[in-house]
C-alpha positions in Angstrom: 32.4 4.5 0.9 29.7 2.2 1.3 27.6 4.4 3.6 28.4 7.0 0.7 26.7 4.6 -1.8 23.6 3.5 0.3 22.4 6.6 1.6 23.5 8.4 -1.8 20.8 5.5 -3.4 18.3 6.5 -0.1 18.4 10.5 -0.7 17.6 10.0 -4.2 14.7 7.6 -3.8 12.9 10.2 -1.9 13.6 12.7 -3.9 12.0 11.0 -6.3 9.1 10.4 -4.5 8.4 13.7 -2.8 8.7 14.9 -6.6 6.4 12.5 -7.1 3.8 13.3 -4.0 3.8 16.7 -5.2 2.9 16.0 -8.8 0.3 13.9 -7.5 -0.8 17.2 -5.4 0.0 19.6 -8.1 -3.3 17.2 -10.1 -5.4 17.2 -7.3 -5.6 20.7 -6.8 -6.3 21.2 -10.8 -8.8 19.2 -10.9 -10.2 20.7 -7.9 -9.4 23.8 -9.7 -11.6 22.9 -12.3 -14.9 21.7 -10.5 -14.8 25.4 -8.6 -14.4 26.8 -12.4 -17.0 24.3 -14.0 -19.4 26.0 -10.9 -18.4 29.1 -11.0 -19.4 28.7 -15.3 -23.1 27.3 -14.8 -23.9 30.1 -11.8 -22.9 32.9 -14.6 -24.4 31.6 -17.2 -26.9 28.5 -16.9 -30.5 30.6 -18.2 -31.4 29.8 -14.4 -31.0 30.0 -11.2 -28.8 27.2 -9.9 -29.2 25.5 -6.2 -24.7 25.0 -5.8 -25.8 23.0 -2.3 -27.7 20.9 -4.9 -25.7 20.3 -7.7 -22.5 19.7 -5.1 -24.3 17.1 -3.2 -24.9 15.4 -6.5 -22.1 15.5 -7.5 -20.6 13.9 -4.3 -23.5 10.7 -4.4 -21.7 9.7 -8.1 -18.6 10.3 -7.5 -18.7 7.9 -4.6 -20.6 5.5 -6.9 -18.7 5.2 -9.5 -15.8 4.6 -7.0 -18.0 1.3 -5.7 -21.0 -0.3 -4.8 -20.3 -0.5 -0.8 -19.6 3.7 -0.9 -22.1 6.3 0.0 -22.4 9.5 1.7 -24.4 11.3 4.1 -25.0 15.7 4.8 -24.1 16.4 7.4 -27.4 17.4 8.6 -28.6 13.4 8.1 -25.7 12.2 10.0 -27.2 12.9 13.5 -30.1 10.7 12.8 -27.9 8.0 11.4 -25.8 7.2 14.2 -29.5 7.5 16.4 -30.6 4.1 14.4 -27.9 2.1 14.0 -27.3 2.3 17.9 -30.5 1.5 17.8 -29.9 -1.5 15.5 -26.8 -2.3 17.9 -28.9 -2.2 21.3 -31.5 -4.9 19.5 -28.8 -6.6 18.3 -27.3 -6.5 22.0 -30.6 -7.9 23.4 -31.3 -10.9 20.8 -27.8 -12.1 21.3 -27.8 -12.1 25.1 -31.3 -13.7 25.6 
């Protein structure tokens, strides 16, 4: 009987956690749809032409800026350049430490 009660409690806990996770996923999807609809309305009704890539890039940077001062966004075009710069800095640090 005790095993059944534990199983029952565990089942209820898993059920509520999965429901909560499903609700969170629905909320995230709702917010994503809101953003897409917003961009579509800008493209359709804004007086001037709009650079969608620039809008999305700016939105991503602003969201990360609001999260904390340590997060940043690097566009895919700049990742290789930044990685090469970082490797160069690490090699320089290695030379300094080995001397």
